[in-house]
DSSP file (Angstrom, degrees, kcal/mol; ACC not computed):
  #  RESIDUE AA STRUCTURE BP1 BP2  ACC     N-H-->O    O-->H-N    N-H-->O    O-->H-N    TCO  KAPPA ALPHA  PHI   PSI    X-CA   Y-CA   Z-CA
    1    1 A M              0   0    0      0, 0.0     2,-0.3     0, 0.0    35,-0.1   0.000 360.0 360.0 360.0 -24.0   -6.3   -3.3    7.0
    2    2 A S        -     0   0    0      2,-0.2     4,-0.1    34,-0.1    31,-0.0  -0.895 360.0-100.6-157.1-179.5   -3.4   -1.5    8.7
    3    3 A D  S    S+     0   0    0     -2,-0.3     3,-0.1     2,-0.1    -1,-0.0   0.319  81.8 114.8 -93.2   4.8   -2.1    1.1   11.2
    4    4 A Y  S    S-     0   0    0      1,-0.1    -2,-0.2     2,-0.0     2,-0.1  -0.418  83.1 -89.8 -73.3 151.2   -1.3    3.4    8.3
    5    5 A P        -     0   0    0      0, 0.0    -1,-0.1     0, 0.0     3,-0.1  -0.385  33.7-162.1 -61.4 136.9   -3.2    6.7    8.1
    6    6 A S  S    S+     0   0    0      1,-0.2     2,-0.8    -3,-0.1    -2,-0.0   0.742  76.7  59.4 -93.1 -25.3   -6.4    6.2    6.0
    7    7 A D        +     0   0    0      1,-0.1     3,-0.3     2,-0.0    -1,-0.2  -0.875  52.2 161.4-108.4 103.6   -7.1    9.9    5.3
    8    8 A L    >   +     0   0    0     -2,-0.8     3,-1.4     1,-0.2    -1,-0.1   0.392  49.5  98.7 -97.4   1.9   -4.1   11.4    3.4
    9    9 A S  T 3  S+     0   0    0      1,-0.3    -1,-0.2     0, 0.0    -2,-0.0   0.744  79.6  53.3 -65.9 -24.0   -6.1   14.4    2.1
   10   10 A T  T 3  S+     0   0    0     -3,-0.3     2,-0.3     2,-0.1    -1,-0.3   0.575  90.8  94.1 -87.9  -8.2   -4.9   16.7    4.8
   11   11 A L  S <  S-     0   0    0     -3,-1.4     2,-0.1     1,-0.1    -3,-0.0  -0.626  71.6-130.9 -87.3 141.5   -1.2   16.0    4.2
   12   12 A T     >  -     0   0    0     -2,-0.3     4,-2.5     1,-0.1     5,-0.2  -0.313  34.6 -96.7 -76.7 169.9    0.9   18.2    1.9
   13   13 A G  H  > S+     0   0    0      1,-0.2     4,-2.2     2,-0.2     5,-0.2   0.938 126.4  46.6 -54.3 -51.3    3.1   16.6   -0.8
   14   14 A P  H  > S+     0   0    0      0, 0.0     4,-2.4     0, 0.0    -1,-0.2   0.874 111.5  52.3 -61.6 -35.3    6.2   16.7    1.4
   15   15 A Q  H  > S+     0   0    0      2,-0.2     4,-2.6     1,-0.2    -2,-0.2   0.886 107.9  51.8 -67.2 -37.3    4.3   15.3    4.3
   16   16 A L  H  X S+     0   0    0     -4,-2.5     4,-2.4     2,-0.2    -1,-0.2   0.932 110.8  47.7 -61.6 -45.4    3.1   12.4    2.1
   17   17 A V  H  X S+     0   0    0     -4,-2.2     4,-2.9     1,-0.2    -2,-0.2   0.914 112.4  49.0 -63.4 -42.6    6.6   11.7    1.0
   18   18 A R  H  X S+     0   0    0     -4,-2.4     4,-2.2     2,-0.2    -1,-0.2   0.907 110.4  51.2 -63.9 -41.0    7.9   11.8    4.7
   19   19 A A  H  X S+     0   0    0     -4,-2.6     4,-0.8     2,-0.2    -2,-0.2   0.915 113.0  46.0 -61.7 -42.3    5.1    9.5    5.8
   20   20 A F  H >X S+     0   0    0     -4,-2.4     4,-1.3     1,-0.2     3,-0.9   0.939 112.7  49.0 -65.8 -47.1    6.0    7.0    3.0
   21   21 A L  H 3X S+     0   0    0     -4,-2.9     4,-0.6     1,-0.3    -1,-0.2   0.835 105.3  59.0 -64.2 -31.7    9.7    7.2    3.7
   22   22 A A  H 3< S+     0   0    0     -4,-2.2    -1,-0.3     1,-0.2    -2,-0.2   0.774 114.1  37.9 -65.9 -25.0    9.1    6.6    7.4
   23   23 A E  H X< S+     0   0    0     -3,-0.9     3,-1.2    -4,-0.8    -2,-0.2   0.641  93.7  85.5 -98.7 -17.5    7.4    3.3    6.6
   24   24 A I  H 3< S+     0   0    0     -4,-1.3    -2,-0.1     1,-0.3    -1,-0.1   0.827  93.6  39.8 -63.2 -37.1    9.5    2.0    3.8
   25   25 A D  T 3< S+     0   0    0     -4,-0.6    -1,-0.3     2,-0.1    -2,-0.1   0.386  83.9 117.2 -97.3   5.6   12.2    0.3    5.8
   26   26 A K  S <  S-     0   0    0     -3,-1.2     2,-0.1     1,-0.1    -3,-0.0  -0.516  74.0-106.0 -72.0 139.0   10.1   -1.3    8.5
   27   27 A P        -     0   0    0      0, 0.0     2,-0.4     0, 0.0    -1,-0.1  -0.416  34.2-172.3 -69.1 138.0   10.2   -5.1    8.5
   28   28 A R        +     0   0    0     -2,-0.1    -2,-0.0     1,-0.1     6,-0.0  -0.985  11.5 168.6-129.4 118.6    7.1   -6.9    7.2
   29   29 A T        +     0   0    0     -2,-0.4    -1,-0.1     5,-0.0     3,-0.0   0.726  55.8  62.6-106.4 -24.9    7.1  -10.6    7.6
   30   30 A T  S  > S-     0   0    0      1,-0.1     4,-2.2     0, 0.0     5,-0.2  -0.698  80.8-121.3-102.5 155.0    3.6  -11.7    6.8
   31   31 A P  H  > S+     0   0    0      0, 0.0     4,-2.7     0, 0.0     5,-0.2   0.865 114.9  56.0 -57.9 -35.6    1.7  -11.4    3.5
   32   32 A A  H  > S+     0   0    0      2,-0.2     4,-2.2     1,-0.2     5,-0.1   0.904 107.4  47.8 -65.1 -40.8   -0.9   -9.4    5.3
   33   33 A E  H  > S+     0   0    0      2,-0.2     4,-1.9     1,-0.2    -1,-0.2   0.904 113.4  48.1 -64.9 -41.2    1.7   -6.9    6.5
   34   34 A K  H  X S+     0   0    0     -4,-2.2     4,-2.4     2,-0.2    -2,-0.2   0.909 110.9  50.4 -66.3 -41.6    3.1   -6.6    3.1
   35   35 A A  H  X S+     0   0    0     -4,-2.7     4,-2.1     1,-0.2    -2,-0.2   0.895 108.9  52.5 -62.9 -40.2   -0.3   -6.1    1.5
   36   36 A A  H  X S+     0   0    0     -4,-2.2     4,-2.3     2,-0.2    -1,-0.2   0.898 109.4  49.5 -63.0 -40.5   -1.1   -3.4    4.0
   37   37 A F  H  X S+     0   0    0     -4,-1.9     4,-2.9     2,-0.2    -2,-0.2   0.932 110.8  48.7 -65.3 -44.4    2.1   -1.6    3.1
   38   38 A F  H  X S+     0   0    0     -4,-2.4     4,-2.3     2,-0.2    -1,-0.2   0.844 109.8  53.2 -65.7 -31.7    1.4   -1.8   -0.6
   39   39 A D  H  X S+     0   0    0     -4,-2.1     4,-2.1     2,-0.2    -1,-0.2   0.938 111.4  45.6 -64.2 -46.6   -2.1   -0.5    0.0
   40   40 A F  H  X S+     0   0    0     -4,-2.3     4,-2.5     2,-0.2    -2,-0.2   0.918 111.9  52.0 -61.2 -44.7   -0.6    2.5    1.9
   41   41 A K  H  X S+     0   0    0     -4,-2.9     4,-2.6     1,-0.2     5,-0.3   0.909 108.6  50.9 -59.7 -43.1    1.9    3.0   -0.9
   42   42 A A  H  X S+     0   0    0     -4,-2.3     4,-2.3     1,-0.2    -1,-0.2   0.901 110.3  49.8 -61.5 -41.4   -0.9    3.0   -3.5
   43   43 A Q  H  X S+     0   0    0     -4,-2.1     4,-2.2     2,-0.2    -2,-0.2   0.910 111.1  48.9 -64.4 -42.2   -2.8    5.6   -1.5
   44   44 A V  H  X S+     0   0    0     -4,-2.5     4,-2.3     2,-0.2    -2,-0.2   0.952 115.2  42.9 -63.1 -50.0    0.3    7.9   -1.1
   45   45 A F  H  X S+     0   0    0     -4,-2.6     4,-2.5     1,-0.2    -1,-0.2   0.850 112.5  53.4 -69.1 -32.9    1.2    7.8   -4.8
   46   46 A A  H  X S+     0   0    0     -4,-2.3     4,-2.5    -5,-0.3    -1,-0.2   0.910 109.8  48.8 -65.4 -40.6   -2.5    8.2   -5.9
   47   47 A A  H  X S+     0   0    0     -4,-2.2     4,-2.0     2,-0.2    -2,-0.2   0.920 112.9  47.2 -63.9 -43.5   -2.7   11.3   -3.7
   48   48 A L  H  X S+     0   0    0     -4,-2.3     4,-2.2     1,-0.2     6,-0.4   0.905 112.2  50.5 -63.6 -40.9    0.5   12.7   -5.2
   49   49 A A  H  X S+     0   0    0     -4,-2.5     4,-2.7     1,-0.2     5,-0.3   0.907 109.7  49.9 -64.6 -42.7   -0.7   11.9   -8.7
   50   50 A Q  H  < S+     0   0    0     -4,-2.5    -1,-0.2     1,-0.2    -2,-0.2   0.903 114.3  44.6 -62.6 -41.5   -4.1   13.6   -8.1
   51   51 A R  H  < S+     0   0    0     -4,-2.0    -2,-0.2    -5,-0.2    -1,-0.2   0.876 128.9  24.1 -71.7 -38.0   -2.4   16.7   -6.8
   52   52 A N  H  < S-     0   0    0     -4,-2.2    -2,-0.2    -5,-0.2    -3,-0.2   0.562  91.8-129.5-107.9 -11.6    0.3   17.0   -9.4
   53   53 A G     <  +     0   0    0     -4,-2.7    -4,-0.2    -5,-0.3    -3,-0.2   0.790  47.6 166.5  64.6  26.7   -1.2   15.1  -12.4
   54   54 A D     >  -     0   0    0     -6,-0.4     4,-1.7    -5,-0.3     3,-0.4  -0.651  31.2-157.1 -81.2 115.6    2.1   13.2  -12.5
   55   55 A P  H  > S+     0   0    0      0, 0.0     4,-2.1     0, 0.0    -1,-0.2   0.819  93.0  57.1 -63.4 -29.5    1.8   10.2  -14.8
   56   56 A E  H  > S+     0   0    0      2,-0.2     4,-2.4     1,-0.2     5,-0.1   0.875 105.3  50.3 -68.9 -36.1    4.7    8.4  -13.0
   57   57 A A  H  > S+     0   0    0     -3,-0.4     4,-2.3     2,-0.2    -1,-0.2   0.885 108.8  52.4 -67.8 -38.0    2.9    8.7   -9.7
   58   58 A F  H  X S+     0   0    0     -4,-1.7     4,-2.2     2,-0.2    -2,-0.2   0.923 110.8  48.0 -60.7 -43.5   -0.2    7.2  -11.3
   59   59 A K  H  X S+     0   0    0     -4,-2.1     4,-2.5     1,-0.2    -2,-0.2   0.906 110.5  50.9 -63.9 -41.9    1.9    4.3  -12.6
   60   60 A A  H  X S+     0   0    0     -4,-2.4     4,-2.2     1,-0.2    -1,-0.2   0.896 110.0  50.2 -63.7 -39.7    3.5    3.8   -9.1
   61   61 A A  H  X S+     0   0    0     -4,-2.3     4,-2.2     2,-0.2    -1,-0.2   0.915 111.1  49.0 -63.7 -42.6    0.1    3.7   -7.5
   62   62 A E  H  X S+     0   0    0     -4,-2.2     4,-2.3     2,-0.2    -2,-0.2   0.904 110.3  50.4 -65.8 -40.8   -1.2    1.2  -10.0
   63   63 A R  H  X S+     0   0    0     -4,-2.5     4,-2.4     2,-0.2    -1,-0.2   0.909 110.3  50.4 -62.4 -41.1    1.9   -1.1   -9.5
   64   64 A A  H  X S+     0   0    0     -4,-2.2     4,-2.6     1,-0.2    -2,-0.2   0.903 109.9  50.3 -64.2 -40.6    1.4   -0.9   -5.7
   65   65 A R  H  X S+     0   0    0     -4,-2.2     4,-3.0     2,-0.2    -1,-0.2   0.902 109.4  52.0 -63.0 -40.1   -2.2   -1.9   -6.1
   66   66 A T  H  X S+     0   0    0     -4,-2.3     4,-2.3     2,-0.2    -2,-0.2   0.928 110.8  46.8 -62.0 -45.5   -1.2   -4.8   -8.3
   67   67 A H  H  X S+     0   0    0     -4,-2.4     4,-2.3     2,-0.2    -2,-0.2   0.922 113.1  49.9 -62.2 -43.6    1.3   -6.0   -5.7
   68   68 A R  H  X S+     0   0    0     -4,-2.6     4,-2.7     1,-0.2    -2,-0.2   0.937 110.8  49.2 -58.7 -47.7   -1.4   -5.6   -3.0
   69   69 A D  H  X S+     0   0    0     -4,-3.0     4,-2.2     1,-0.2    -1,-0.2   0.875 109.7  51.4 -63.5 -38.2   -3.9   -7.6   -5.0
   70   70 A R  H  X S+     0   0    0     -4,-2.3     4,-2.2     2,-0.2    -1,-0.2   0.921 111.8  47.1 -63.3 -43.3   -1.5  -10.4   -5.7
   71   71 A L  H  X S+     0   0    0     -4,-2.3     4,-2.5     2,-0.2    -2,-0.2   0.907 111.5  50.2 -66.0 -40.8   -0.7  -10.7   -2.0
   72   72 A L  H  X S+     0   0    0     -4,-2.7     4,-2.6     2,-0.2    -1,-0.2   0.883 110.4  50.3 -64.6 -37.1   -4.4  -10.6   -1.0
   73   73 A A  H  X S+     0   0    0     -4,-2.2     4,-2.6     2,-0.2    -1,-0.2   0.901 110.2  50.4 -65.3 -40.1   -5.0  -13.4   -3.6
   74   74 A K  H  X S+     0   0    0     -4,-2.2     4,-2.5     2,-0.2    -2,-0.2   0.908 111.0  48.8 -63.3 -41.9   -2.2  -15.4   -2.1
   75   75 A I  H  X S+     0   0    0     -4,-2.5     4,-2.5     2,-0.2    -2,-0.2   0.939 111.8  48.6 -62.7 -47.1   -3.7  -14.9    1.4
   76   76 A A  H  X S+     0   0    0     -4,-2.6     4,-2.1     1,-0.2    -2,-0.2   0.901 112.9  47.7 -61.5 -41.8   -7.1  -15.9    0.2
   77   77 A T  H  X S+     0   0    0     -4,-2.6     4,-2.7     2,-0.2    -1,-0.2   0.908 111.6  50.5 -65.5 -42.0   -5.7  -19.0   -1.5
   78   78 A G  H  X S+     0   0    0     -4,-2.5     4,-2.0     1,-0.2     6,-0.3   0.881 110.4  49.7 -63.1 -38.8   -3.7  -19.9    1.6
   79   79 A E  H  <>S+     0   0    0     -4,-2.5     5,-3.1     2,-0.2     4,-0.5   0.895 112.4  47.7 -66.8 -39.8   -6.8  -19.6    3.8
   80   80 A T  H ><5S+     0   0    0     -4,-2.1     3,-0.7     3,-0.2    -2,-0.2   0.925 114.4  45.7 -66.5 -44.7   -8.8  -21.8    1.4
   81   81 A L  H 3<5S+     0   0    0     -4,-2.7    -2,-0.2     1,-0.2    -1,-0.2   0.834 118.5  41.2 -70.2 -32.3   -6.1  -24.4    1.2
   82   82 A S  T ><5S-     0   0    0     -4,-2.0     3,-0.6    -5,-0.2    -1,-0.2   0.331 116.7-104.9-101.4   9.5   -5.4  -24.5    4.9
   83   83 A G  T < 5S-     0   0    0     -3,-0.7    -3,-0.2    -4,-0.5    -4,-0.1   0.729  81.4 -46.0  78.5  21.5   -9.0  -24.3    6.1
   84   84 A G  T 3 <S+     0   0    0     -5,-3.1     2,-0.5    -6,-0.3    -1,-0.2   0.295 111.6 109.4 106.2 -10.1   -8.7  -20.7    7.2
   85   85 A D    <         0   0    0     -3,-0.6    -1,-0.3    -6,-0.3    -3,-0.1  -0.866 360.0 360.0-104.5 132.3   -5.4  -20.7    9.1
   86   86 A L              0   0    0     -2,-0.5    -1,-0.1    -3,-0.1    -7,-0.1   0.371 360.0 360.0-110.7 360.0   -2.4  -19.0    7.7
């Protein structure tokens, strides 16, 4: 889905935070780019939540997944309405 790292298991907590912060201010103009970022954000917060058992990190991961899913639904609807071209 993106150029973001898919395996975050080898990163330490601080490395996860740095990876997330390095991506946060990059411009995203398309729904697909935004969905990819929210997918990455969900992965980062899920990894942090698993390691620390932090309920706030679990909530942040779930919110990011929700945003990703909304964008993907929007993309799918746009593809259907426009015959596959966005």
